[in-house]
C-alpha positions, 0 to 999 in steps of 0.5 A: 809880323802882324799876326805875330803880334796878334797872337802874342796878345792873345798869348798874353791873356793866358801867360800873364794870368798864368805869371800872376798865379805862380808869384807869390802874394797879391800883385796890383796891377791892372789886367790889360797890364796884365795881357800886355806884360803876358805878351811881351814875355810871351814874345821875350820867351819865344825868342829867347827859345828859338836862341837857343834851340835854333828849331822855328819849324814847330807846327803844334804849340810848344809848351817849352816856349811857353813855360819860357813866356810864363816865367819872362811875364812873371820877371816883367811883373815883379820888375813892375811893381818893384816900380810901380811901389818905389815911385808911390809909397804905400801910406 
């Protein structure tokens, strides 16, 4: 379990920025929050992939799971932007 969390943080350092690059425009979000949302996206993406495919014996990097993680992280970043934008109106 500990290694899953450690790997999620490392994957979040890659997945979060990739998700931000995939989104149009500028996102007003810090790097630590980008990594945290990337890690969450990576974990949720892996869970989605495992529940759909049932394949838990992957030895190498699973690119499909990573792609799903980027999409989930992009959705989380968009959601954060909408929530933050609603509570902090621009002047």
